[in-house]
One Martini backbone bead per residue (centre of mass of N, CA, C, O) as a GRO file, in nm:
protein
  180
    1MET     BB    1  10.779  10.810   9.179
    2ASP     BB    2  11.035  10.786   9.363
    3ILE     BB    3  11.104  10.545   9.593
    4ARG     BB    4  11.269  10.721   9.792
    5ILE     BB    5  11.055  10.938   9.829
    6GLU     BB    6  10.833  10.754   9.930
    7LYS     BB    7  10.985  10.645  10.180
    8THR     BB    8  11.030  10.917  10.312
    9GLU     BB    9  10.738  11.005  10.331
   10LYS     BB   10  10.648  10.766  10.503
   11ALA     BB   11  10.840  10.817  10.741
   12ILE     BB   12  10.736  11.096  10.812
   13ARG     BB   13  10.439  11.023  10.860
   14ASN     BB   14  10.476  10.801  11.072
   15ALA     BB   15  10.628  10.973  11.275
   16PHE     BB   16  10.414  11.187  11.312
   17LEU     BB   17  10.182  11.001  11.407
   18GLU     BB   18  10.329  10.895  11.653
   19LEU     BB   19  10.371  11.172  11.789
   20ARG     BB   20  10.073  11.275  11.773
   21ALA     BB   21   9.960  11.045  11.960
   22ALA     BB   22  10.146  11.157  12.217
   23LYS     BB   23  10.121  11.471  12.118
   24PRO     BB   24  10.110  11.781  12.062
   25LEU     BB   25  10.185  11.972  11.798
   26GLU     BB   26  10.356  12.198  11.955
   27LYS     BB   27  10.567  11.957  12.069
   28ILE     BB   28  10.676  11.909  11.791
   29THR     BB   29  10.980  11.830  11.639
   30VAL     BB   30  11.195  11.801  11.385
   31ARG     BB   31  11.415  11.645  11.527
   32GLU     BB   32  11.237  11.404  11.635
   33LEU     BB   33  11.124  11.321  11.364
   34CYS     BB   34  11.395  11.261  11.223
   35SER     BB   35  11.488  11.047  11.419
   36LEU     BB   36  11.244  10.852  11.375
   37ALA     BB   37  11.280  10.857  11.043
   38CYS     BB   38  11.582  10.858  10.956
   39ILE     BB   39  11.652  11.170  10.905
   40ASN     BB   40  11.724  11.475  10.794
   41LYS     BB   41  11.639  11.803  10.799
   42SER     BB   42  11.672  11.864  10.494
   43THR     BB   43  11.475  11.648  10.405
   44PHE     BB   44  11.228  11.757  10.536
   45TYR     BB   45  11.249  12.051  10.399
   46SER     BB   46  11.205  11.925  10.106
   47HIS     BB   47  10.892  11.856  10.186
   48TYR     BB   48  10.865  12.075  10.428
   49GLU     BB   49  10.842  12.367  10.599
   50ASP     BB   50  10.684  12.228  10.847
   51ILE     BB   51  10.491  12.080  11.078
   52TYR     BB   52  10.230  12.233  10.992
   53ALA     BB   53  10.236  12.148  10.694
   54LEU     BB   54  10.215  11.850  10.744
   55SER     BB   55   9.952  11.857  10.900
   56GLN     BB   56   9.785  11.995  10.677
   57THR     BB   57   9.816  11.774  10.468
   58LEU     BB   58   9.686  11.543  10.636
   59GLU     BB   59   9.419  11.684  10.686
   60SER     BB   60   9.335  11.723  10.390
   61GLU     BB   61   9.342  11.421  10.319
   62THR     BB   62   9.123  11.340  10.523
   63ILE     BB   63   8.896  11.514  10.417
   64THR     BB   64   8.901  11.390  10.134
   65ALA     BB   65   8.837  11.102  10.228
   66VAL     BB   66   8.562  11.165  10.346
   67LEU     BB   67   8.435  11.285  10.085
   68THR     BB   68   8.486  11.035   9.911
   69ASP     BB   69   8.318  10.839  10.078
   70ILE     BB   70   8.055  10.989  10.036
   71SER     BB   71   8.050  10.995   9.721
   72ARG     BB   72   8.060  10.685   9.681
   73GLN     BB   73   7.771  10.641   9.822
   74GLN     BB   74   7.677  10.913   9.657
   75GLU     BB   75   7.586  11.093   9.387
   76ALA     BB   76   7.370  11.299   9.541
   77PRO     BB   77   7.439  11.423   9.846
   78PHE     BB   78   7.195  11.672   9.862
   79LYS     BB   79   6.908  11.536   9.813
   80ASN     BB   80   6.957  11.329  10.071
   81PRO     BB   81   7.026  11.418  10.386
   82ASP     BB   82   6.996  11.149  10.542
   83VAL     BB   83   7.197  10.988  10.372
   84PHE     BB   84   7.430  11.181  10.405
   85THR     BB   85   7.452  11.154  10.711
   86ARG     BB   86   7.521  10.858  10.713
   87ASN     BB   87   7.778  10.888  10.532
   88LEU     BB   88   7.930  11.073  10.721
   89TYR     BB   89   7.955  10.877  10.958
   90ILE     BB   90   8.095  10.650  10.803
   91ALA     BB   91   8.342  10.820  10.721
   92LEU     BB   92   8.434  10.888  11.008
   93VAL     BB   93   8.469  10.594  11.103
   94SER     BB   94   8.673  10.505  10.877
   95ASN     BB   95   8.871  10.764  10.991
   96HIS     BB   96   8.911  10.757  11.303
   97SER     BB   97   9.214  10.723  11.370
   98LEU     BB   98   9.321  10.967  11.213
   99ILE     BB   99   9.140  11.178  11.341
  100ASN     BB  100   9.234  11.132  11.643
  101ILE     BB  101   9.524  11.224  11.583
  102LEU     BB  102   9.504  11.499  11.413
  103PHE     BB  103   9.225  11.596  11.596
  104SER     BB  104   9.341  11.657  11.870
  105GLY     BB  105   9.245  11.853  12.100
  106THR     BB  106   9.269  12.167  11.961
  107GLU     BB  107   9.189  12.030  11.665
  108LYS     BB  108   8.889  11.938  11.663
  109SER     BB  109   8.740  12.195  11.548
  110HIS     BB  110   8.894  12.201  11.278
  111LEU     BB  111   8.744  11.973  11.139
  112GLY     BB  112   8.465  12.104  11.133
  113ASP     BB  113   8.552  12.350  10.965
  114CYS     BB  114   8.659  12.195  10.719
  115LEU     BB  115   8.405  12.039  10.653
  116GLU     BB  116   8.222  12.279  10.616
  117ALA     BB  117   8.374  12.421  10.387
  118GLU     BB  118   8.370  12.180  10.183
  119LEU     BB  119   8.065  12.121  10.181
  120LYS     BB  120   7.975  12.402  10.092
  121ARG     BB  121   8.126  12.404   9.829
  122LEU     BB  122   7.976  12.161   9.707
  123ILE     BB  123   7.690  12.267   9.735
  124LYS     BB  124   7.737  12.534   9.567
  125GLU     BB  125   7.805  12.384   9.308
  126ASN     BB  126   7.520  12.225   9.293
  127PHE     BB  127   7.382  12.502   9.439
  128PRO     BB  128   7.393  12.821   9.338
  129GLU     BB  129   7.151  12.944   9.512
  130TYR     BB  130   7.335  12.936   9.785
  131GLN     BB  131   7.560  13.150   9.759
  132ASN     BB  132   7.358  13.425   9.857
  133ASP     BB  133   7.231  13.264  10.125
  134PRO     BB  134   7.229  13.315  10.458
  135GLU     BB  135   7.020  13.108  10.561
  136LYS     BB  136   7.146  12.855  10.432
  137ASP     BB  137   7.422  12.886  10.558
  138ILE     BB  138   7.328  12.850  10.850
  139MET     BB  139   7.189  12.577  10.813
  140LEU     BB  140   7.440  12.424  10.722
  141SER     BB  141   7.608  12.473  10.972
  142PHE     BB  142   7.416  12.336  11.168
  143CYS     BB  143   7.418  12.053  11.037
  144ILE     BB  144   7.721  11.995  11.017
  145GLN     BB  145   7.808  12.064  11.310
  146GLY     BB  146   7.600  11.889  11.449
  147CYS     BB  147   7.695  11.618  11.341
  148PHE     BB  148   7.987  11.637  11.426
  149HIS     BB  149   7.936  11.680  11.738
  150ALA     BB  150   7.771  11.429  11.779
  151TYR     BB  151   7.999  11.240  11.708
  152LEU     BB  152   8.223  11.345  11.901
  153ASN     BB  153   8.027  11.333  12.179
  154ASN     BB  154   7.910  11.008  12.090
  155GLN     BB  155   8.120  10.756  12.070
  156ASP     BB  156   7.982  10.580  12.310
  157LYS     BB  157   7.758  10.533  12.128
  158GLU     BB  158   7.542  10.406  11.924
  159LEU     BB  159   7.558  10.449  11.592
  160ASP     BB  160   7.265  10.392  11.499
  161MET     BB  161   7.138  10.601  11.688
  162LEU     BB  162   7.287  10.851  11.591
  163ILE     BB  163   7.191  10.833  11.301
  164ARG     BB  164   6.885  10.828  11.345
  165VAL     BB  165   6.859  11.100  11.492
  166SER     BB  166   6.997  11.274  11.273
  167GLU     BB  167   6.805  11.207  11.041
  168VAL     BB  168   6.553  11.328  11.167
  169ILE     BB  169   6.655  11.615  11.195
  170VAL     BB  170   6.730  11.662  10.894
  171GLN     BB  171   6.448  11.604  10.779
  172LYS     BB  172   6.310  11.843  10.931
  173LEU     BB  173   6.508  12.067  10.797
  174ALA     BB  174   6.507  12.036  10.484
  175PRO     BB  175   6.270  12.235  10.395
  176LEU     BB  176   6.452  12.494  10.461
  177TYR     BB  177   6.702  12.409  10.226
  178ILE     BB  178   6.513  12.248  10.017
  179LYS     BB  179   6.433  12.244   9.687
  180GLU     BB  180   6.201  12.082   9.473
   0.00000   0.00000   0.00000
């Protein structure tokens, strides 16, 4: 990639993150982003359709980073759900700053929904028998969203305790959705 394009992209992203840390997504304008990034509007629009497309790109990249962190930690992420749960929390903590900026305010639940969709997709790729099983689908939603919301709502608690309690819960539920 051309270094000028890379620098422009970096300026756009940095300006967006700075603005997003200070205000809700709906309140950010292309004009103020361009002013902060020292670019003109046509340059912005050559990179992104609008502010929401930029936000969506950064959100997707963050979700991918979380999933990559999980995968790096564990070769078969869904064979040992307690280990997977620990790795999910570690990945969320590793990406904490970016997550708190991109998914603040009304966007918080959006992260949980995106994580759930991507994790289910990965699980169903690895376990095709889950594809058309509504009971397993509900169980996976419960576990994924439960872990996510436990993380989100208990960031003031000790991480080791949060992980330990979540691992116990997931271990107890595992026989319901994992076939030996």
